VMD Tcl script that builds the backbone (N, CA, C; Angstrom):
set m [mol new atoms 270]
animate dup $m
set s [atomselect $m all]
$s set {name element resname resid chain x y z} {
  {N N UNK 1 A 3.932 -95.923 -60.896}
  {CA C UNK 1 A 5.069 -95.102 -61.239}
  {C C UNK 1 A 5.775 -94.682 -59.946}
  {N N UNK 2 A 7.065 -94.606 -60.025}
  {CA C UNK 2 A 7.917 -94.245 -58.894}
  {C C UNK 2 A 8.556 -92.894 -59.220}
  {N N UNK 3 A 8.226 -91.854 -58.468}
  {CA C UNK 3 A 8.780 -90.509 -58.684}
  {C C UNK 3 A 10.033 -90.349 -57.839}
  {N N UNK 4 A 11.166 -90.182 -58.484}
  {CA C UNK 4 A 12.435 -90.040 -57.777}
  {C C UNK 4 A 12.834 -88.563 -57.774}
  {N N UNK 5 A 12.687 -87.941 -56.608}
  {CA C UNK 5 A 12.996 -86.517 -56.432}
  {C C UNK 5 A 14.456 -86.390 -56.021}
  {N N UNK 6 A 15.167 -85.376 -56.527}
  {CA C UNK 6 A 16.588 -85.143 -56.227}
  {C C UNK 6 A 16.837 -84.918 -54.745}
  {N N UNK 7 A 17.994 -84.516 -54.322}
  {CA C UNK 7 A 19.085 -84.076 -55.198}
  {C C UNK 7 A 19.839 -85.268 -55.750}
  {N N UNK 8 A 20.194 -85.176 -56.992}
  {CA C UNK 8 A 20.955 -86.241 -57.625}
  {C C UNK 8 A 22.439 -85.943 -57.446}
  {N N UNK 9 A 23.142 -86.757 -56.708}
  {CA C UNK 9 A 24.554 -86.553 -56.425}
  {C C UNK 9 A 25.339 -87.615 -57.180}
  {N N UNK 10 A 26.158 -87.173 -58.124}
  {CA C UNK 10 A 26.869 -88.127 -58.963}
  {C C UNK 10 A 28.142 -87.487 -59.497}
  {N N UNK 11 A 29.256 -88.139 -59.294}
  {CA C UNK 11 A 30.548 -87.599 -59.730}
  {C C UNK 11 A 30.660 -87.523 -61.250}
  {N N UNK 12 A 29.868 -88.322 -61.966}
  {CA C UNK 12 A 29.962 -88.340 -63.418}
  {C C UNK 12 A 29.345 -87.113 -64.083}
  {N N UNK 13 A 28.605 -86.324 -63.342}
  {CA C UNK 13 A 27.935 -85.154 -63.901}
  {C C UNK 13 A 28.612 -83.882 -63.426}
  {N N UNK 14 A 28.548 -82.836 -64.239}
  {CA C UNK 14 A 29.086 -81.541 -63.838}
  {C C UNK 14 A 28.462 -81.111 -62.521}
  {N N UNK 15 A 29.299 -80.618 -61.646}
  {CA C UNK 15 A 28.859 -80.111 -60.345}
  {C C UNK 15 A 28.192 -81.205 -59.510}
  {N N UNK 16 A 28.558 -82.445 -59.761}
  {CA C UNK 16 A 28.049 -83.560 -58.973}
  {C C UNK 16 A 26.566 -83.809 -59.134}
  {N N UNK 17 A 25.966 -83.271 -60.173}
  {CA C UNK 17 A 24.544 -83.444 -60.401}
  {C C UNK 17 A 23.678 -82.408 -59.686}
  {N N UNK 18 A 24.303 -81.605 -58.819}
  {CA C UNK 18 A 23.548 -80.526 -58.177}
  {C C UNK 18 A 23.299 -79.417 -59.194}
  {N N UNK 19 A 22.176 -78.721 -59.094}
  {CA C UNK 19 A 21.958 -77.593 -60.000}
  {C C UNK 19 A 22.981 -76.488 -59.718}
  {N N UNK 20 A 23.468 -75.868 -60.758}
  {CA C UNK 20 A 24.494 -74.837 -60.621}
  {C C UNK 20 A 24.039 -73.678 -59.740}
  {N N UNK 21 A 22.739 -73.328 -59.764}
  {CA C UNK 21 A 22.259 -72.180 -59.001}
  {C C UNK 21 A 22.452 -72.362 -57.503}
  {N N UNK 22 A 22.547 -73.615 -57.020}
  {CA C UNK 22 A 22.778 -73.825 -55.589}
  {C C UNK 22 A 24.104 -73.227 -55.135}
  {N N UNK 23 A 25.073 -73.193 -56.030}
  {CA C UNK 23 A 26.389 -72.638 -55.717}
  {C C UNK 23 A 26.288 -71.169 -55.303}
  {N N UNK 24 A 25.288 -70.467 -55.794}
  {CA C UNK 24 A 25.153 -69.035 -55.545}
  {C C UNK 24 A 24.321 -68.698 -54.309}
  {N N UNK 25 A 23.831 -69.692 -53.595}
  {CA C UNK 25 A 23.079 -69.467 -52.353}
  {C C UNK 25 A 24.084 -69.131 -51.251}
  {N N UNK 26 A 23.938 -67.964 -50.615}
  {CA C UNK 26 A 24.889 -67.590 -49.559}
  {C C UNK 26 A 24.954 -68.631 -48.438}
  {N N UNK 27 A 26.175 -69.056 -48.115}
  {CA C UNK 27 A 26.395 -69.972 -47.001}
  {C C UNK 27 A 26.168 -71.438 -47.302}
  {N N UNK 28 A 25.782 -71.789 -48.529}
  {CA C UNK 28 A 25.505 -73.190 -48.835}
  {C C UNK 28 A 26.802 -74.001 -48.858}
  {N N UNK 29 A 26.723 -75.187 -48.265}
  {CA C UNK 29 A 27.825 -76.146 -48.292}
  {C C UNK 29 A 27.219 -77.497 -48.611}
  {N N UNK 30 A 27.881 -78.232 -49.480}
  {CA C UNK 30 A 27.357 -79.513 -49.928}
  {C C UNK 30 A 27.896 -80.652 -49.086}
  {N N UNK 31 A 27.099 -81.716 -49.038}
  {CA C UNK 31 A 27.448 -82.947 -48.329}
  {C C UNK 31 A 27.717 -82.702 -46.845}
  {N N UNK 32 A 26.980 -81.758 -46.277}
  {CA C UNK 32 A 27.049 -81.466 -44.844}
  {C C UNK 32 A 25.642 -81.203 -44.333}
  {N N UNK 33 A 25.497 -81.121 -43.028}
  {CA C UNK 33 A 24.235 -80.727 -42.403}
  {C C UNK 33 A 24.216 -79.200 -42.407}
  {N N UNK 34 A 23.696 -78.610 -43.479}
  {CA C UNK 34 A 23.808 -77.181 -43.745}
  {C C UNK 34 A 22.424 -76.562 -43.908}
  {N N UNK 35 A 22.106 -75.550 -43.111}
  {CA C UNK 35 A 20.768 -74.925 -43.151}
  {C C UNK 35 A 20.401 -74.362 -44.520}
  {N N UNK 36 A 21.295 -73.595 -45.198}
  {CA C UNK 36 A 20.905 -73.103 -46.525}
  {C C UNK 36 A 20.574 -74.232 -47.505}
  {N N UNK 37 A 21.336 -75.329 -47.442}
  {CA C UNK 37 A 21.046 -76.468 -48.320}
  {C C UNK 37 A 19.700 -77.083 -47.966}
  {N N UNK 38 A 19.447 -77.278 -46.671}
  {CA C UNK 38 A 18.178 -77.882 -46.245}
  {C C UNK 38 A 17.001 -76.991 -46.632}
  {N N UNK 39 A 17.164 -75.678 -46.534}
  {CA C UNK 39 A 16.105 -74.749 -46.933}
  {C C UNK 39 A 15.788 -74.891 -48.419}
  {N N UNK 40 A 16.824 -74.965 -49.237}
  {CA C UNK 40 A 16.614 -75.117 -50.683}
  {C C UNK 40 A 16.050 -76.488 -51.024}
  {N N UNK 41 A 16.482 -77.513 -50.292}
  {CA C UNK 41 A 15.935 -78.858 -50.497}
  {C C UNK 41 A 14.438 -78.868 -50.183}
  {N N UNK 42 A 14.055 -78.216 -49.101}
  {CA C UNK 42 A 12.638 -78.121 -48.724}
  {C C UNK 42 A 11.848 -77.405 -49.817}
  {N N UNK 43 A 12.389 -76.305 -50.312}
  {CA C UNK 43 A 11.710 -75.515 -51.342}
  {C C UNK 43 A 11.548 -76.339 -52.629}
  {N N UNK 44 A 12.614 -77.007 -53.042}
  {CA C UNK 44 A 12.583 -77.813 -54.257}
  {C C UNK 44 A 11.602 -78.981 -54.139}
  {N N UNK 45 A 11.686 -79.712 -53.024}
  {CA C UNK 45 A 10.813 -80.870 -52.821}
  {C C UNK 45 A 9.351 -80.440 -52.768}
  {N N UNK 46 A 9.076 -79.346 -52.073}
  {CA C UNK 46 A 7.712 -78.817 -51.992}
  {C C UNK 46 A 7.185 -78.469 -53.382}
  {N N UNK 47 A 8.021 -77.839 -54.195}
  {CA C UNK 47 A 7.613 -77.460 -55.551}
  {C C UNK 47 A 7.261 -78.698 -56.384}
  {N N UNK 48 A 8.105 -79.723 -56.320}
  {CA C UNK 48 A 7.843 -80.945 -57.090}
  {C C UNK 48 A 6.560 -81.618 -56.611}
  {N N UNK 49 A 6.430 -81.799 -55.287}
  {CA C UNK 49 A 5.250 -82.464 -54.724}
  {C C UNK 49 A 3.981 -81.666 -55.040}
  {N N UNK 50 A 4.018 -80.356 -54.865}
  {CA C UNK 50 A 2.843 -79.524 -55.154}
  {C C UNK 50 A 2.458 -79.580 -56.634}
  {N N UNK 51 A 3.458 -79.635 -57.505}
  {CA C UNK 51 A 3.185 -79.734 -58.945}
  {C C UNK 51 A 2.494 -81.056 -59.274}
  {N N UNK 52 A 2.995 -82.136 -58.688}
  {CA C UNK 52 A 2.388 -83.453 -58.931}
  {C C UNK 52 A 0.970 -83.511 -58.356}
  {N N UNK 53 A 0.794 -82.957 -57.147}
  {CA C UNK 53 A -0.546 -82.929 -56.534}
  {C C UNK 53 A -1.506 -82.101 -57.377}
  {N N UNK 54 A -1.027 -80.928 -57.822}
  {CA C UNK 54 A -1.873 -80.029 -58.616}
  {C C UNK 54 A -2.350 -80.676 -59.910}
  {N N UNK 55 A -1.539 -81.566 -60.440}
  {CA C UNK 55 A -1.898 -82.258 -61.678}
  {C C UNK 55 A -2.666 -83.555 -61.404}
  {N N UNK 56 A -2.893 -83.869 -60.116}
  {CA C UNK 56 A -3.643 -85.066 -59.755}
  {C C UNK 56 A -2.913 -86.358 -60.102}
  {N N UNK 57 A -1.592 -86.356 -59.950}
  {CA C UNK 57 A -0.799 -87.503 -60.397}
  {C C UNK 57 A -0.497 -88.547 -59.327}
  {N N UNK 58 A -0.839 -88.287 -58.072}
  {CA C UNK 58 A -0.600 -89.296 -57.036}
  {C C UNK 58 A -1.721 -90.335 -57.051}
  {N N UNK 59 A -1.371 -91.567 -56.672}
  {CA C UNK 59 A -2.335 -92.671 -56.691}
  {C C UNK 59 A -3.575 -92.349 -55.865}
  {N N UNK 60 A -3.394 -91.652 -54.750}
  {CA C UNK 60 A -4.535 -91.295 -53.902}
  {C C UNK 60 A -5.494 -90.340 -54.606}
  {N N UNK 61 A -5.036 -89.759 -55.723}
  {CA C UNK 61 A -5.870 -88.856 -56.518}
  {C C UNK 61 A -6.323 -89.519 -57.828}
  {N N UNK 62 A -6.005 -90.799 -57.976}
  {CA C UNK 62 A -6.346 -91.504 -59.200}
  {C C UNK 62 A -5.236 -91.496 -60.245}
  {N N UNK 63 A -4.070 -90.972 -59.879}
  {CA C UNK 63 A -2.951 -90.885 -60.812}
  {C C UNK 63 A -2.022 -92.090 -60.724}
  {N N UNK 64 A -0.951 -92.071 -61.520}
  {CA C UNK 64 A -0.055 -93.223 -61.601}
  {C C UNK 64 A 1.082 -93.259 -60.568}
  {N N UNK 65 A 1.333 -92.174 -59.837}
  {CA C UNK 65 A 2.479 -92.147 -58.910}
  {C C UNK 65 A 2.102 -92.830 -57.604}
  {N N UNK 66 A 2.769 -93.946 -57.314}
  {CA C UNK 66 A 2.487 -94.680 -56.078}
  {C C UNK 66 A 3.547 -94.431 -55.010}
  {N N UNK 67 A 4.701 -93.871 -55.411}
  {CA C UNK 67 A 5.788 -93.669 -54.467}
  {C C UNK 67 A 6.613 -92.458 -54.871}
  {N N UNK 68 A 6.920 -91.595 -53.908}
  {CA C UNK 68 A 7.865 -90.500 -54.107}
  {C C UNK 68 A 9.080 -90.778 -53.242}
  {N N UNK 69 A 10.258 -90.593 -53.803}
  {CA C UNK 69 A 11.494 -90.906 -53.088}
  {C C UNK 69 A 12.505 -89.791 -53.292}
  {N N UNK 70 A 13.172 -89.387 -52.207}
  {CA C UNK 70 A 14.310 -88.496 -52.319}
  {C C UNK 70 A 15.474 -89.371 -52.753}
  {N N UNK 71 A 16.085 -89.000 -53.849}
  {CA C UNK 71 A 17.117 -89.841 -54.439}
  {C C UNK 71 A 18.344 -90.007 -53.559}
  {N N UNK 72 A 18.783 -91.217 -53.333}
  {CA C UNK 72 A 20.068 -91.438 -52.685}
  {C C UNK 72 A 21.182 -91.295 -53.716}
  {N N UNK 73 A 22.404 -91.094 -53.394}
  {CA C UNK 73 A 22.828 -90.849 -52.019}
  {C C UNK 73 A 22.660 -89.383 -51.662}
  {N N UNK 74 A 21.823 -89.125 -50.714}
  {CA C UNK 74 A 21.586 -87.761 -50.273}
  {C C UNK 74 A 22.770 -87.310 -49.410}
  {N N UNK 75 A 23.186 -86.062 -49.540}
  {CA C UNK 75 A 24.385 -85.609 -48.857}
  {C C UNK 75 A 24.283 -85.560 -47.340}
  {N N UNK 76 A 23.076 -85.473 -46.808}
  {CA C UNK 76 A 22.991 -85.471 -45.347}
  {C C UNK 76 A 21.631 -86.000 -44.911}
  {N N UNK 77 A 21.605 -86.788 -43.847}
  {CA C UNK 77 A 20.338 -87.348 -43.367}
  {C C UNK 77 A 19.308 -86.287 -43.025}
  {N N UNK 78 A 19.750 -85.117 -42.549}
  {CA C UNK 78 A 18.804 -84.055 -42.186}
  {C C UNK 78 A 17.997 -83.597 -43.400}
  {N N UNK 79 A 18.634 -83.539 -44.572}
  {CA C UNK 79 A 17.921 -83.137 -45.787}
  {C C UNK 79 A 16.854 -84.159 -46.144}
  {N N UNK 80 A 17.126 -85.421 -45.914}
  {CA C UNK 80 A 16.141 -86.470 -46.172}
  {C C UNK 80 A 14.935 -86.276 -45.261}
  {N N UNK 81 A 15.170 -85.962 -43.997}
  {CA C UNK 81 A 14.062 -85.741 -43.057}
  {C C UNK 81 A 13.231 -84.541 -43.463}
  {N N UNK 82 A 13.865 -83.469 -43.912}
  {CA C UNK 82 A 13.144 -82.281 -44.374}
  {C C UNK 82 A 12.258 -82.660 -45.554}
  {N N UNK 83 A 12.812 -83.396 -46.513}
  {CA C UNK 83 A 12.039 -83.802 -47.686}
  {C C UNK 83 A 10.918 -84.755 -47.302}
  {N N UNK 84 A 11.179 -85.655 -46.389}
  {CA C UNK 84 A 10.154 -86.615 -45.959}
  {C C UNK 84 A 8.980 -85.901 -45.316}
  {N N UNK 85 A 9.234 -84.874 -44.526}
  {CA C UNK 85 A 8.157 -84.107 -43.917}
  {C C UNK 85 A 7.279 -83.476 -44.998}
  {N N UNK 86 A 7.891 -83.007 -46.062}
  {CA C UNK 86 A 7.152 -82.396 -47.166}
  {C C UNK 86 A 6.265 -83.409 -47.857}
  {N N UNK 87 A 6.773 -84.629 -48.058}
  {CA C UNK 87 A 6.042 -85.637 -48.821}
  {C C UNK 87 A 4.998 -86.376 -48.016}
  {N N UNK 88 A 5.002 -86.259 -46.712}
  {CA C UNK 88 A 4.055 -87.007 -45.869}
  {C C UNK 88 A 2.602 -86.752 -46.222}
  {N N UNK 89 A 2.315 -85.556 -46.719}
  {CA C UNK 89 A 0.918 -85.220 -46.973}
  {C C UNK 89 A 0.416 -85.709 -48.329}
  {N N UNK 90 A 1.242 -86.461 -49.058}
  {CA C UNK 90 A 0.825 -86.959 -50.397}
  {C C UNK 90 A -0.260 -88.006 -50.264}
}
mol reanalyze $m
mol bondsrecalc $m
mol representation Tube
mol addrep $m
């Protein structure tokens, strides 16, 4: 199984596929190298990875997930690096 972690950026969806609550984070700017966005990306990715680990769903734990991926097109390369650091311990 391939786990595709957001952020999902798509013009066809309301708010470009970003969760609406991100709009209310002070100082957040989308599709830029933005600290508030990177902080929320780190928090979100950590939550998803920790949930999957807690349920024993990664292949290294005997589960079906063999790959975790931050979904492209990601708005900034820095956010991808933040997410990758989080997933390295899977």
